[in-house]
N, C-alpha and C positions, 0 to 999 in steps of 0.2 A: 473398541469399538473409533472407527476413526472422529478427526474431527477434520473440517479443511474452513478455512481460511483466506480471506482477499486484504492482501495489505495495500494502502491506500497513500504513494506521494500524491498528491495533489498539486496540481497545474493547470494553464488556463491553454499554453500553448501543447504542452502535451503533458497529461496525466498518465502518470508513471501507475501502473496495478501488475502485483505479482499474487498468486496462487499458490497458499500451500497444505500438503491435508501429515495429521500425524496419526499415524498408524497401529496397526498394534507392538506394543514391541513401546510403543512410545518413535520410535521414524519417520522425519519426516523425510519429505521429499516437495518437490517441486510442481505442480503436476499445471500453472501457467503462469506467463507472463510477455507483457508490453507494453506498451504509451497505446492514448487516445491520443489524437491529434487533431487541433482543431485548425484551423487559415483564422489568418486572420482578417476579420469582420464586423457585422454588426453585433456586441454584446449576447442579444439577446438570440441570437441563433447559436450562436458560440457556445451560450449554456444550453439550449436545446441538444445540444451534438452530444455533449458533452453525458450531460441526463441518456443517453437514448443509447449510447453503447455503451456506457454501466450501465445502462439495465440490460441488456443482453448480453454483457459480462456477467449480470450475477445471474438469467435467466438457465448461462449457457454450463454455470462452475456451481452452480447454487452453495455457497456456502453456508457455513451456521453460525458464523463472525463471523468481523472486520476491525480491524485497526487501522488507521485513519492517524496520519503525521499532521499533526497539532501546526499550525503555520508559525514558523521561526522570522520577525519581524525584527530585519535589516535595516539598515539606511534606503530604501528604496520605495516607498511612501505604495506609487501608482501598481508594482510588482504585488506588493501586500494585499492588496484589497480583492486582484484577480483573481493572484492562489485562493484568499478570502473567499473567495465567489464562485471558485471549483469548492472548494471546500464543503458548503454552503450546498450545493446541486448533488455530492457525492453522498449526504451526509439524511438528505430527502430522502434519496433514491433509495437509503438503504433501511431507515423508519418506512417508505411504503413496501421494500420487501418483505419488512418484521426479520429484519437481522442484527443482532444486540454487538455494539459497536466501542470498541475500546481507545480511545483517543490515548496516544505515545508524544510524545517529548522526542525532536531529537535525536538529542543528545544523551535519553536512557534508548533509544535504537541504540545510537552507538557506541554507546557503551556496554552494551546485552552484547552486540556484534566482533564489531573490532577491540574488547576489554578496555574502549579510553573512550570519553565520550567528545573529544575533539578527535576523532580522527575526519581524516579523508575522505574524500568520497572514493580514491581509488583502494583507500584501505579500506573499505565496505566494501567494493567489488571483490577484490579480492576474498576478504572473508563467507561473504555471500556466496561462493562460488566453492570455495569450498570445505565448509559444514552440509552446503545443501549436495553435494557433490555434485554438479556441476565440469558438464567436459571444454563447456569455457566461460568468459563471465558474459553474463545478462548487458545485453546493448539495448536500447542506450541507456545512461545512468540512472535516469527515472526507473526504470524497470526493476533494476538492483537497487533500488534505494526499497521499491518499493518491497519485493522478499523480504529481503531485509525488515521490513516491518512487522509483514505475517510473519517470518518466523520468531521476534519477538517474541508476537503474541502468545504466539503456544508455548510462551514460558509461563507467560505470567494468567492465562487459561489454570494450567495446573492439570485436571484431573476433572475440570468440570468439566460438560458438553460444550456451554459456547461460554459465550464472554456474559459480564456482568453489566 
């Protein structure tokens, strides 16, 4: 039985998404990927835009499970706060949709995809392209990261139908 997973690389200006499907025989293929962009402006409007567009993706692709990258807090507190708010919108949409969520640390995703928890973006992009048999590197890099998150979740799910 096929399982469809949506992976999310949260962000306020650009939120990456990637949908993968594991079919019979364990073959994993990319179904869709891209970004949701919001223009600078009032925060409530940007959050509403993220919610509405992400909800539309859920309705279009009908995922069985979701994987969302956890927040990596660096030195830029305002950016971390904005990403946290974007994550909150995604988690709310997934909960309302009834989709189980697996939250993954960036280092776990990098380790699974590239074999090293400190892999850089280029290494992750190349490996996602190779693993999923894509003709070109997914652009922008937020979309490649989201595909990596989704692909990593496939391994965490094992033979279960949905994430815990």
